[in-house]
ZADOSE-220786 format. One record per atom (N, C-alpha, C): residue in three letters; x, y negated, z negated. Coordinates in pm, whole numbers, padded with zeros to 5 digits, always signed. Atoms other than C-alpha are relative to their C-alpha. Last residue first. Example, Ala and Ser with C-alpha at 12.3 -4.5 7.8 and 13.67 -1.06 7.14 Angstrom:
<nuzas>
ser-00082+00119+00006ser+01367+00106-00714ser-00077-00109-00073ala+00089+00119+00000ala+01230+00450-00780ala+00090-00120+00000
</nuzas>
This chain:
<nuzas>
unk+00121-00081+00001unk+00677-00540-02304unk-00107-00071+00083unk+00115+00073-00053unk+01032-00671-02260unk-00119+00093+00010unk+00090-00080-00082unk+01339-00559-02456unk-00125-00081+00036unk+00003+00053-00136unk+01624-00776-02583unk-00083+00086+00093unk-00031+00140-00026unk+01676-00568-02896unk-00010-00031+00149unk+00044+00035-00135unk+01556-00245-03057unk+00027-00148+00020unk-00020+00141-00037unk+01731-00089-03359unk-00044-00020+00144unk+00054+00031-00133unk+01659+00234-03546unk+00012-00149+00028unk-00100+00057-00090unk+01896+00285-03841unk-00051-00029+00140unk-00066+00120+00047unk+01666+00520-04028unk+00103-00048+00102unk-00017+00092-00112unk+01459+00765-03828unk+00064-00131-00046unk-00080+00109+00053unk+01486+01058-04066unk+00031-00093+00116unk-00087+00071-00092unk+01200+01284-03959unk+00076-00107-00078unk-00004+00147+00004unk+01056+01526-04210unk+00095-00057+00103unk-00092+00036-00108unk+00981+01885-04109unk+00011-00153+00006unk-00088-00114-00028unk+00813+02057-04407unk+00102-00032+00108unk-00071-00036+00122unk+00663+01738-04549unk+00099+00113+00026unk+00089-00058+00100unk+00578+01621-04197unk+00081+00034-00124unk-00050-00109+00083unk+00735+01411-03922unk-00104+00051-00098unk+00071-00126-00027unk+00543+01210-03661unk+00057+00118-00079unk+00067-00062+00113unk+00637+00869-03804unk-00067+00132+00020unk-00106-00061+00081unk+00889+00675-03598unk-00060+00090-00108unk+00054-00074+00114unk+00666+00557-03314unk+00114+00071-00071unk-00095-00082+00076unk+00774+00278-03080unk-00078+00075-00107unk-00127+00030-00064unk+00574+00106-02803unk+00111+00082-00067unk-00069+00119+00047unk+00276+00287-02945unk+00122-00028+00086unk-00115-00016+00086unk+00030+00532-02798unk+00060-00133-00037unk+00016-00105+00099unk-00273+00605-02588unk+00122+00017-00089unk+00122-00004+00081unk-00356+00318-02354unk+00006+00088-00122unk+00128-00047-00050unk-00053+00190-02165unk-00100+00018-00114unk+00073-00083+00095unk+00266-00006-02224unk-00140+00032+00050unk+00135+00034-00048unk+00479-00126-01935unk-00094+00090-00080unk+00105-00094+00036unk+00810-00115-02125unk-00133-00053+00053unk+00134+00050-00034unk+01122-00282-01986unk-00102+00108-00028unk+00088-00092-00072unk+01468-00225-02135unk-00138-00061+00018unk+00006+00047-00139unk+01758-00448-02241unk-00086+00092+00086unk-00021+00139-00035unk+01816-00253-02561unk-00016-00024+00150unk+00067+00022-00128unk+01723+00061-02749unk+00017-00147+00035unk-00002+00139-00045unk+01956+00177-03028unk-00068-00006+00138unk+00029+00023-00141unk+01888+00506-03212unk+00000-00150+00028unk-00096+00089-00067unk+02064+00540-03546unk-00022-00008+00151unk-00061+00120+00056unk+01879+00839-03687unk+00078-00079+00103unk-00126-00013+00071unk+01647+01091-03531unk+00057-00135-00040unk-00005-00115+00087unk+01299+01157-03394unk+00125+00011-00083unk-00131-00007+00065unk+01195+00837-03220unk+00000+00116-00099unk+00033-00090+00109unk+00906+00865-02973unk+00133+00031-00069unk-00117-00057+00067unk+00974+00566-02750unk-00047+00079-00122unk-00113+00033-00088unk+00704+00470-02499unk+00129+00060-00055unk-00107+00078+00062unk+00435+00656-02690unk+00113-00028+00098unk-00001-00022+00144unk+00138+00766-02477unk+00113-00085-00058unk+00140+00002+00036unk+00043+00692-02116unk-00016+00025-00149unk+00055-00124+00054unk+00400+00589-02049unk-00152-00009-00006unk+00144+00029+00004unk+00526+00318-01815unk-00068+00129-00047unk+00102-00102+00018unk+00897+00336-01890unk-00140-00060+00009unk+00139+00039-00022unk+01203+00146-01775unk-00091+00117-00034unk+00090-00103-00049unk+01570+00162-01874unk-00141-00056+00018unk+00042+00036-00136unk+01845-00096-01912unk-00084+00111+00063unk-00016+00138-00046unk+01978+00068-02226unk-00033-00014+00148unk+00082+00015-00120unk+01897+00371-02439unk+00014-00144+00045unk+00016+00130-00065unk+02167+00463-02692unk-00090+00012+00122unk-00082+00036-00115unk+02205+00745-02942unk-00034-00137+00053unk-00119+00077+00030unk+01956+00911-03174unk+00080-00029+00125unk-00028-00027+00141unk+01696+01182-03139unk+00129-00069-00042unk-00140-00023+00040unk+01558+01057-02808unk+00012+00020-00150unk+00004-00058+00134unk+01195+01105-02702unk+00143+00032-00044unk-00127-00053+00048unk+01155+00877-02398unk-00017+00055-00142unk-00108+00037-00089unk+00830+00810-02208unk+00129+00069-00041unk-00099+00087+00062unk+00547+00994-02380unk+00108-00034+00104unk-00109+00044-00087unk+00288+01140-02145unk+00086-00104-00071unk-00127-00068+00030unk+00090+01315-02419unk+00112-00038+00095unk-00026-00019+00142unk-00243+01196-02271unk+00127+00084-00017unk+00086-00080+00087unk-00200+01155-01899unk+00029-00018-00148unk+00141+00040-00005unk-00075+00914-01631unk-00085+00059-00112unk+00100-00106-00008unk+00305+00920-01632unk-00140-00057-00010unk+00140+00041+00016unk+00622+00713-01607unk-00094+00120+00015unk+00091-00111+00025unk+01001+00733-01633unk-00142-00053-00017unk+00137+00047-00015unk+01291+00518-01509unk-00095+00118-00015unk+00094-00109-00022unk+01653+00566-01619unk-00142-00056+00005unk+00061+00021-00133unk+01914+00288-01579unk-00097+00112+00036unk-00029+00130-00062unk+02109+00421-01881unk-00062-00004+00140unk+00089+00014-00116unk+02032+00696-02129unk+00020-00139+00056unk-00012+00129-00069unk+02306+00799-02373unk-00089+00004+00123unk+00013+00009-00146unk+02228+01076-02621unk+00031-00140+00050unk-00114+00083-00044unk+02355+01127-02976unk+00003-00014+00152unk-00062+00088+00097unk+02093+01400-03026unk+00116-00076+00064unk-00079-00054+00108unk+01859+01563-02774unk+00060-00107-00088unk-00143-00020-00024unk+01757+01412-02442unk+00082+00051-00117unk-00037-00035+00137unk+01378+01448-02428unk+00149+00035+00003unk-00139-00038+00016unk+01261+01274-02108unk+00031+00019-00148unk-00088+00039-00109unk+00893+01260-02009unk+00141+00053-00017unk-00099+00102+00030unk+00641+01438-02231unk+00091-00027+00121unk-00017+00026+00143unk+00329+01622-02103unk+00107-00109-00020unk+00125-00029+00068unk+00182+01678-01755unk+00010-00023-00151unk+00000-00125+00072unk+00469+01495-01590unk-00136+00025-00062unk+00120-00082-00020unk+00406+01233-01328unk+00004+00133-00072unk+00138+00049-00010unk+00751+01079-01310unk-00103+00110-00001unk+00073-00117+00050unk+01125+01093-01367unk-00145-00040-00017unk+00142+00028+00015unk+01353+00857-01170unk-00070+00128-00044unk+00103-00078-00070unk+01729+00892-01211unk-00140-00055-00026unk+00038+00041-00134unk+01998+00634-01292unk-00124+00064+00059unk-00020+00132-00060unk+02173+00793-01586unk-00066-00009+00137unk+00092+00002-00114unk+02123+01079-01831unk+00002-00141+00055unk+00000+00125-00076unk+02405+01160-02077unk-00095+00016+00118unk+00065-00011-00131unk+02379+01427-02349unk-00002-00138+00065unk-00081+00069-00102unk+02631+01405-02634unk-00056+00021+00141unk-00070+00124+00029unk+02465+01661-02861unk+00066-00055+00126unk-00141-00005+00038unk+02209+01927-02782unk+00056-00138-00028unk-00012-00018+00146unk+01869+02017-02644unk+00149+00008-00036unk-00136-00050+00023unk+01836+01873-02295unk+00023+00007-00150unk-00033-00019+00140unk+01477+01822-02179unk+00139+00063-00011unk-00144-00022+00012unk+01361+01675-01848unk+00032+00012-00148unk-00043-00006-00140unk+00991+01697-01759unk+00151+00025+00007unk-00058+00121-00055unk+00907+01778-02119unk+00035+00021+00146unk-00120-00028-00077unk+00684+02028-02295unk+00051-00132+00056unk-00076+00116-00045unk+00415+02009-02560unk+00126+00046+00073unk-00097+00053+00097unk+00212+02326-02575unk+00074-00119+00058unk-00139-00036-00024unk-00079+02353-02330unk+00089-00049-00114unk-00037-00115+00081unk-00434+02337-02467unk+00145+00044+00019unk-00012+00036+00141unk-00500+01984-02341unk+00044+00113-00089unk+00095-00083+00074unk-00427+02086-01984unk+00021-00027-00147unk+00013+00024+00143unk-00256+01858-01733unk-00105+00093-00059unk+00122+00067+00045unk-00177+02003-01392unk-00004-00013-00152unk+00040-00066+00125unk+00189+02086-01315unk-00124-00070-00054unk+00051-00133-00034unk+00269+02006-00949unk-00049+00077-00123unk+00136+00010-00054unk+00300+01633-01032unk-00061+00135+00035unk+00079-00109+00056unk+00599+01698-01257unk-00141+00006+00055unk+00143+00021+00024unk+00833+01484-01049unk-00064+00125-00058unk+00059-00128+00037unk+01211+01446-01027unk-00144-00026-00044unk+00124-00003+00078unk+01373+01156-00844unk-00040+00144-00030unk+00111-00079-00050unk+01715+01069-00701unk-00115+00006-00099unk+00110+00093-00030unk+01950+00784-00793unk-00119+00074+00062unk+00026+00023-00142unk+02227+00982-00960unk-00112-00100+00017unk-00011+00137-00049unk+02283+01135-01301unk-00022-00006+00150unk+00087+00003-00118unk+02234+01436-01527unk+00000-00144+00050unk+00014+00129-00068unk+02510+01506-01782unk-00088+00019+00123unk+00063+00002-00133unk+02506+01787-02036unk-00002-00142+00055unk-00088+00063-00100unk+02754+01760-02323unk-00056+00009+00142unk-00093+00106+00040unk+02554+02001-02540unk+00083-00047+00119unk-00062+00056-00120unk+02291+02206-02363unk+00086-00119-00037unk-00058+00133+00016unk+02160+02436-02631unk+00065-00044+00130unk-00076+00001+00126unk+01921+02731-02608unk+00052-00140-00025unk+00052-00103+00088unk+01652+02776-02343unk+00069-00003-00136unk-00104-00088+00050unk+01721+02448-02168unk-00061+00100-00097unk+00015-00033+00142unk+01498+02237-01948unk+00119+00085-00044unk-00134-00035+00047unk+01474+02071-01606unk-00007+00018-00151unk-00040+00044+00133unk+01131+02064-01442unk+00143+00044-00028unk-00043-00104+00092unk+00988+02087-01091unk+00034-00059-00136unk+00118-00043+00076unk+00915+01889-00777unk+00044+00113-00091unk+00014-00135+00055unk+01246+01730-00676unk-00136+00014-00066unk+00128-00001+00074unk+01299+01430-00449unk-00029+00143-00040unk+00041-00134+00042unk+01653+01356-00323unk-00128-00012-00083unk+00066-00066-00113unk+01684+01022-00141unk-00036+00144-00027unk+00110+00081-00049unk+01941+00889-00387unk-00059+00060+00126unk-00031+00114-00087unk+02157+01179-00493unk-00125-00081+00031unk+00117+00008-00087unk+02074+01400-00789unk+00015-00125+00084unk+00007+00127-00072unk+02398+01501-00965unk-00117+00006+00097unk+00094+00001-00113unk+02376+01774-01226unk-00002-00139+00060unk-00018+00125-00072unk+02655+01863-01473unk-00090+00005+00124unk+00063+00009-00132unk+02586+02130-01734unk+00022-00140+00059unk-00087+00062-00100unk+02842+02128-02017unk-00060+00000+00141unk-00098+00098+00047unk+02633+02365-02232unk+00090-00046+00115unk-00085-00062+00100unk+02353+02538-02041unk+00095-00108-00050unk-00131+00055+00029unk+02061+02394-01850unk+00076+00090-00097unk-00050-00003+00138unk+01765+02580-01706unk+00143-00053-00010unk-00144-00018-00011unk+01589+02485-01380unk+00058-00013-00141unk-00085+00060+00102unk+01216+02530-01438unk+00146+00037+00025unk-00059+00121-00057unk+00977+02584-01146unk+00096-00070-00095unk+00066+00118+00052unk+00779+02827-01360unk+00052-00130+00057unk+00122-00035+00072unk+01032+03094-01277unk-00060-00125-00064unk-00020-00019+00143unk+01286+02943-01039unk-00134+00029-00068unk-00123-00073+00032unk+01321+02956-00660unk+00018+00034-00147unk-00031-00099-00103unk+01001+02834-00489unk+00115+00092-00041unk+00089-00115+00020unk+00882+02661-00806unk+00024+00108+00104unk-00068-00100+00082unk+01189+02436-00779unk-00088+00122-00026unk+00105-00049+00089unk+01029+02247-00491unk+00060+00115-00080unk-00021-00128+00067unk+01301+02041-00322unk-00121+00033-00087unk+00109-00043+00088unk+01283+01753-00071unk+00028+00140-00055unk+00092-00098-00056unk+01587+01583+00081unk-00105+00038-00104unk+00129+00057-00037unk+01894+01378-00009unk-00088+00105+00069unk-00011+00096-00109unk+02163+01611-00149unk-00136-00065+00026unk+00120+00009-00083unk+02122+01775-00489unk+00023-00108+00105unk+00016+00121-00081unk+02464+01865-00634unk-00128+00012+00084unk+00108-00030-00094unk+02516+02110-00920unk-00036-00128+00071unk+00092+00110-00028unk+02854+02064-01093unk-00102+00047+00103unk-00046+00109+00085unk+03096+02308-01257unk-00088-00123+00018unk-00056+00120-00062unk+02886+02580-01103unk+00056-00095-00105unk-00140-00017-00037unk+02843+02924-01261unk+00066-00128+00050unk-00082-00026+00120unk+02520+02852-01448unk+00148+00005+00032unk+00000+00121+00082unk+02354+02693-01143unk+00093+00018-00119unk-00083+00099-00070unk+02456+02983-00919unk+00011-00128-00082unk-00139-00041+00021unk+02316+03224-01180unk+00097-00092+00073unk-00042+00048+00131unk+01991+03029-01178unk+00144+00040-00029unk+00060-00073+00112unk+01964+03092-00806unk+00046-00061-00132unk-00060+00023+00131unk+02030+02877-00497unk-00077+00072-00109unk-00034-00127+00063unk+01903+03039-00176unk+00061-00016-00139unk+00117-00087+00006unk+01714+02738-00038unk+00029+00132-00070unk+00060-00040-00126unk+01998+02503-00119unk-00112+00099-00022unk+00126-00072+00013unk+02165+02310-00400unk-00059+00029+00138unk+00102+00082-00065unk+02524+02214-00327unk-00130+00079+00002unk+00099-00077-00075unk+02743+02397-00579unk-00105-00096+00055unk+00127+00069-00026unk+03057+02215-00691unk-00091+00092+00081unk+00097-00023+00105unk+03329+02440-00836unk-00133-00068+00018unk+00010-00136+00052unk+03606+02303-00618unk-00101+00008-00115unk-00103-00032+00100unk+03526+01961-00469unk-00017+00143-00051unk-00089-00104-00054unk+03320+01946-00147unk+00107+00041-00102unk+00074-00126-00008unk+03027+01762-00310unk+00086+00114+00056unk-00034-00061-00128unk+03264+01486-00416unk-00068+00136+00008unk-00097-00110-00005unk+03097+01306-00706unk+00023+00049+00143unk+00061-00100-00089unk+02937+00960-00686unk+00100+00115+00015unk-00047-00134+00038unk+03057+00762-00989unk-00073+00106+00083unk-00147+00000+00003unk+03041+00387-00919unk+00055+00138-00036unk-00056-00116+00067unk+02679+00355-00811unk+00152-00006+00005unk-00051-00107-00085unk+02589+00002-00713unk+00049+00117-00085unk-00137+00020-00047unk+02390-00200-00965unk+00042+00115+00092unk-00108-00057+00081unk+02016-00142-00976unk+00135-00049+00047unk-00125+00049-00059unk+01710-00330-00849unk+00114+00040-00092unk-00113-00043+00081unk+01397-00132-00935unk+00129-00040+00071unk-00125+00011-00073unk+01090-00311-00799unk+00114+00038-00095unk-00124+00033+00070unk+00766-00192-00956unk+00115-00008+00101unk-00125-00006-00077unk+00424-00205-00791unk+00116-00041-00089unk-00119+00056+00064unk+00082-00137-00946unk+00122+00016+00092unk-00111-00060-00074unk-00238-00080-00750unk+00130-00068-00045unk+00039-00131-00052unk-00538-00140-00976unk+00119+00072+00065unk-00036-00018-00141unk-00396-00425-01184unk-00033+00143+00043unk-00097-00108-00013unk-00585-00481-01509unk+00026+00028+00148unk-00113+00026-00088unk-00760-00818-01479unk+00104+00108+00009unk-00107+00067+00074unk-00999-00823-01774unk+00130-00007+00079unk+00027+00143+00014unk-01293-00756-01542unk+00111-00073-00075unk+00105+00034+00095unk-01151-00420-01446unk-00012-00150-00013unk+00079-00118+00032unk-00942-00261-01173unk-00119-00032-00089unk+00022+00007+00144unk-00799-00570-01011unk-00103+00106-00037unk-00113-00063+00067unk-00647-00523-00667unk-00010-00013-00152unk-00009-00140-00040unk-00949-00589-00445unk+00117+00073-00067unk+00118-00074+00047unk-01028-00911-00634unk+00010+00148+00035unk+00117+00022-00085unk-00674-01041-00581unk-00115+00087-00049unk+00121+00009+00081unk-00408-01060-00848unk-00119-00044+00084unk+00088+00081-00084unk-00113-00932-00645unk-00137-00004-00067unk+00144-00019+00014unk+00106-00805-00927unk-00076-00098+00088unk+00060+00100-00088unk+00476-00758-00859unk-00150+00026+00002unk+00122-00034-00073unk+00653-00569-01137unk-00048-00120+00080unk+00112+00091+00019unk+01012-00605-01254unk-00118+00044+00086unk+00118-00082-00023unk+01328-00404-01313unk-00121-00090-00026unk+00122+00025+00075unk+01633-00628-01270unk-00101+00110+00031unk+00093-00114+00008unk+01994-00603-01154unk-00119-00034-00088unk-00053-00104+00089unk+02145-00949-01096unk-00097+00117+00001unk-00145+00018+00008unk+02106-01257-00871unk+00065+00104-00091unk-00066-00064+00115unk+01754-01188-00750unk+00149-00026+00004unk-00145-00003-00007unk+01545-01412-00523unk+00055+00062-00129unk-00061+00029+00129unk+01173-01349-00475unk+00151+00017+00015unk-00144-00023+00003unk+00957-01351-00164unk+00051-00037-00139unk-00076+00087+00090unk+00582-01313-00143unk+00147+00035+00015unk-00140-00028+00027unk+00358-01181+00130unk+00051-00095-00108unk-00019-00144-00022unk-00017-01153+00189unk+00145+00041-00024unk+00024-00081+00118unk-00070-01491+00024unk+00013+00149+00020unk+00133+00014+00057unk-00117-01709+00330unk-00031+00089-00118unk+00107-00057-00082unk+00186-01585+00521unk-00135+00002-00072unk-00021-00007-00144unk+00448-01646+00251unk-00128+00051+00066unk+00112-00048-00080unk+00429-01752-00114unk+00032-00008+00149unk+00017+00095-00110unk+00758-01783-00299unk-00106+00054+00092unk+00045-00053-00129unk+00728-01592-00626unk-00017-00112+00103unk+00099+00088-00062unk+00945-01736-00908unk-00042+00060+00134unk+00000-00020-00145unk+01130-01500-01141unk-00114-00080+00062unk+00019+00127-00070unk+01164-01645-01491unk+00016+00014+00152unk-00100+00006-00106unk+01307-01320-01629unk-00010-00128+00081unk-00124+00058+00052unk+01109-01388-01947unk+00112-00003+00103unk+00001+00145-00021unk+00786-01328-01752unk+00131-00064-00046unk+00010+00082+00119unk+00855-00955-01732unk+00014-00151+00028unk-00029-00022+00141unk+00676-00974-01492unk+00107+00107-00015unk-00123-00077+00010unk+00608-01134-01156unk+00034+00014-00148unk-00068+00002+00129unk+00247-01248-01106unk+00124+00089+00006unk-00088-00116+00009unk+00099-01333-00768unk+00085-00015-00125unk-00035-00021+00141unk-00199-01570-00756unk+00078+00131-00009unk-00088+00110+00036unk-00221-01697-00397unk+00039+00005-00146unk+00028+00069+00126unk-00359-01358-00303unk+00101-00112-00020unk-00117+00053+00068unk-00391-01171+00023unk-00039-00067-00130unk-00027+00143-00013unk-00689-00964+00122unk+00130-00038-00069unk+00092+00101+00052unk-00728-00594+00177unk+00046-00142+00025unk+00142-00038+00006unk-00431-00363+00232unk-00080-00121-00047unk+00049-00042-00131unk-00077-00436+00349unk-00139+00062-00006unk+00120-00074+00035unk+00052-00647+00061unk-00070+00037+00130unk+00121+00023-00079unk+00399-00754+00174unk-00113+00090-00050unk+00099-00103+00031unk+00700-00792-00054unk-00129-00036+00073unk+00133+00032-00050unk+01007-00985+00060unk-00092+00117-00026unk+00091-00112-00020unk+01321-00952-00153unk-00133-00055+00051unk+00139+00045-00021unk+01604-01203-00127unk-00086+00121+00030unk+00080-00091-00082unk+01936-01090-00276unk-00142-00053+00007unk+00140-00018+00037unk+02178-01352-00407unk-00072+00090+00100unk+00079+00108-00055unk+02542-01288-00315unk-00145+00023-00041unk-00102+00101-00023unk+02794-01078-00508unk-00060-00122+00070unk+00049+00135+00031unk+02485-00896-00627unk+00111-00104+00007unk-00101+00054+00092unk+02673-00561-00620unk-00035-00143-00041unk-00082+00107-00056unk+02354-00415-00479unk+00109-00035-00100unk-00118+00033+00079unk+02124-00118-00528unk+00082-00107+00071unk-00119+00027-00080unk+01772-00046-00406unk+00114-00034-00096unk-00130+00008+00069unk+01446+00092-00539unk+00110-00034+00100unk-00104+00017-00102unk+01079+00062-00447unk+00132-00025-00071unk-00132+00042+00046unk+00788+00180-00659unk+00098-00003+00117unk-00101-00003-00106unk+00417+00227-00622unk+00133-00051-00054unk-00122+00064+00051unk+00180+00316-00906unk+00105+00016+00109unk-00129-00046-00052unk-00173+00397-00795unk+00112-00079-00066unk-00107+00099+00006unk-00527+00376-00935unk+00129+00061+00055unk-00002+00080-00123unk-00849+00558-00863unk+00103-00113-00006unk+00051-00062-00122unk-00887+00683-01221unk+00009-00100+00117unk-00108-00047-00086unk-00658+00549-01493unk-00050+00064+00130unk-00080+00114-00044unk-00917+00329-01669unk+00115+00044+00091unk+00037+00042-00135unk-01148+00631-01672unk+00084-00118+00050unk+00124+00076-00013unk-00968+00767-01975unk-00024-00045+00144unk-00017+00142+00030unk-00709+01043-01974unk-00130-00073+00022unk-00140+00038+00001unk-00651+01412-01920unk+00026-00145-00035unk-00052+00018+00134unk-00998+01524-02025unk+00141-00052-00008unk+00102+00022+00103unk-01088+01661-01683unk+00067-00011-00137unk+00032-00120+00076unk-00793+01629-01446unk-00097-00032-00113unk+00140-00007+00041unk-00825+01312-01236unk-00034+00127-00076unk+00055-00135-00001unk-00467+01201-01176unk-00139+00001-00059unk+00062-00038+00125unk-00351+00854-01080unk-00066+00136+00011unk+00144+00017+00013unk-00144+00847-00763unk-00049+00043-00137unk+00049-00102+00092unk+00231+00789-00740unk-00148-00028-00025unk+00121+00026+00076unk+00347+00590-00439unk-00040+00121-00083unk+00070-00123+00034unk+00686+00560-00272unk-00116-00031-00093unk+00091+00014+00114unk+00819+00249-00100unk-00073+00132-00019unk+00103-00103+00009unk+01124+00286+00125unk-00083-00022-00126unk-00011-00093+00111unk+01309-00042+00148unk-00114+00100+00007unk+00131-00037+00052unk+01352-00226+00477unk+00016+00108-00107unk+00025-00143+00010unk+01697-00378+00517unk-00141+00023-00052unk+00141-00020+00036unk+01814-00722+00625unk-00028+00149+00005unk+00057-00134-00012unk+02184-00811+00622unk-00146+00002-00042unk+00063-00012-00132unk+02293-01171+00687unk-00065+00136+00020unk-00081+00063-00103unk+02363-01249+00320unk-00072+00007+00133unk-00119+00039+00074unk+02155-01002+00126unk+00100-00055+00101unk-00098+00070-00082unk+01803-00960+00258unk+00113-00044-00091unk-00095+00084+00072unk+01557-00710+00118unk+00097-00063+00098unk-00128+00007-00067unk+01244-00550+00256unk+00088-00095-00078unk-00105+00087+00049unk+00931-00423+00090unk+00115-00007+00100unk-00122-00020-00079unk+00600-00278+00203unk+00103-00103-00047unk-00091+00115+00005unk+00305-00228-00030unk+00122+00032+00086unk+00082+00121+00000unk+00000+00000+00000unk+00086-00127+00000
</nuzas>
């Protein structure tokens, strides 16, 4: 429903826009999420020169009331073509939404946007691995779990992957020291999990993983789209979306950077870290944005598009038999 292009210096490039559709499973969420979409466009730049982004609304009417949020970024929309296009100038990495506030794009009388759009402007990648290096396994149609376990690094090239074709339940299992690179342009239907521990796991890149193939069911146990049980887990850059339950559960002493996660259903928490650092991330959860389970978690410079069924931060889901110690939690410079 939206088309984007960017201009940096004399270069002009059209950005691929992907769209996530609201789900309609019975009992999965309130009617406010029906018949809605969440579109997203991503690019990277060194921002050595200002980047001009043009966004075109290609359905219905234009709007002279276009909102760019977070408002604290002070981004100014330049109206083009009678309200069907806007332009915005960026001089640094930002995650922001573009809301065309026309009658055909407002879901309810209080102005909730029907068709959402996020722009994810990231810095350039500085750690792209060599897929030809010894021990690297390039994921393919014949890849098995034993191939994953034996590889020093698992590499997803640009393309489409359905893990349900090759792994039980569509779940790729992690072990200790797992290294997974998901290149930009790679789109994975499936889940990443661990049966035991996955200390020192790293998952990074600019690709996407989706749980859209797993219908929501209120009787299902809580699961995650990406879960790494262990210490010193690092997750960077990826997109994780449309899970039936939780989003990213990274274990203890984790580092999450430039990660984007969203969902539509009850129990769609965003991040569930048990300590560590979350910075320059984005979440549009349907439940808790940050479900804190451990000590000394720091969240900074992140954007939260809060939804209907949870808190921005929850630190209180422990019990007498399983108490949570969430002391030392710190959040700074975040935008809601």
